[in-house]
N, C-alpha and C positions, 0 to 999 in steps of 0.2 A: 504494500501500499503507500502509493507516494505522496507525501503531503506539501502543500503549500510552504514550509519551512524549506523543504528539498531544494525547491526550484527558483524561489522568489530571489528579488534583487533587494539587497538591505544598503543604507545609508543613504536612502531617497532623498532628494532637497524637496523642500517644500516652501510655500509661501502664505501671507497672510492676506485674507480678504481686504485689508486695506491697501496692500502693496498694487503699483499702477500696472498696467497691461503692458504697458512700454515694457517694464522692469522684469516681467515673465517673458516676455518675449526674447528681453536681451540672453535670460537665463536660459530658454530652451536654444537659442542660438550656440551659447558657451558649452551647453552639456549636449548637446546634439540630441535634443529628444523632442517629443512633439506633446507631451503632457507634463503636468505639475499636479501635485497633490495642495491642495490649500486647506491649512490649518490654524486653528485659534485655539492656543494654548497646548498645542502639541494632540489636540482632537480634530478630526478630518472632518471638513465642515463644506466641502468641494472639490473639483477635479477642472483644472481649467486645459482645454488642449489647443493645439494651433489652430484648429477647425472655429473652435469658440470664439476666437480674439478675431478672426475674418470675419465671421457670418454675426455674431452679436455684437463687435465690437467695429471694425470697419464699415460693415454694411449699415449698422444704425450712425455712423457718423461721429461716433465717441471720439474725444481727443485722447490718446493713445498715452500722453503725458499725464494725463489728470484722470482718465475713467480707474473705478479701481476693479479689482479682480472679483468683488462681492456683483459688478452690473454685467461681468460677461460670463462666469463660471458657471458650471451644471452642479446644482445639488440636489440632494436626496441620493446621494453617492453609494452602491452597490460596494461593501467589502469585503475582502476574505479575512480569515483568521490563521493564523500559522499551522495549527494543527488539522485543518480543515483537508480533506481530499481531495486531489485535483478533479477527479470526476465531478464530483460536485461543484467544483469551481468552473469548470468548462461547462454544465449545466446551466449555471447562473449566468456566466458570459455570453453563450446563446440566447437565454431566455431575453435578456436586457439589450443584446446586441453591441457588446461591448469587448473590447479586444484587451485592457487593460484595467485592474482593481487593485484599489490601495489594499496592503495589509495591517490590519489593526492586530493591537494585543487585549487584552480582558477588559482593561479601562478606558477602550476605543481611539488609543494613542497609534499614532502610524509608525510603524516600525517597517515598512517597505512596498514594495509595489511588486505583482506578479502581471505578467503579460502571456498572450499565447505564444509569442517567442520565446520567452524563457522555457515554458511546458515543451513545445517541441524540440529545444535545444538542449535541454538538461533531462527529459523524460522520454527517451525514443520509443516505449513502449505504448506511449498515448498518441502515435502519430494518425489513426483512423479516428480517435474521439477527436483530436485536434482538427483535424480535416471535415470532421461533419461540424464541429461548434462555428469553424471558419464559415463554412457554407448557412448556419444559420444566421449566424453574424453579418453576413454579406446581402441576405436577402434584402430587397427593398422594403425600405421602412417607410410606414405611413407618416404624413407629415403631421407635425405637432401643434400646427393653426389650421384654420379651417381658410 
C-alpha cells in the first residue's frame, strides 16, 4: 500500500492571501511551478495557479501589483493527508478534476503537495490508475457560470 507520504513533495513554498498576484507570479517563475498553496497561519485557505492569475486576474483587469491572492485564488481546496492511500487521492483528483493537492497534517497545516506527476514518477505500479485519473480530470468540465 503506497501512501501520500511515500510520493509527496515536501518543503513546498506557500504564500499569504494578502500577498500580491504579481509576487505569486514571480515566485512561480522563480520556482518553475504553476501552483502555490495559499496559507493563513500555516493552514491552507486556497490555491493559486497560473491559470487563476490569467483568467481571474488579467481577464478581470486587476492591477497585478495591488491585487491580492484572495482576489484570484481558488478556495474550498481539497487536501490530502500523509497517511492517505494513493488510490483514494487519485479518486479525489478525478472527481474534482484537479492534478495537484496540498498535503496537510492532523492540524490542517501544510506539509507538502502531491501531483499526478509525483504519483506517476514515484509509484510506477499505479500507471493504469494515473492514466484513468488523468482521463477523468481532462474530460470537459461544465462552465462554473451561466
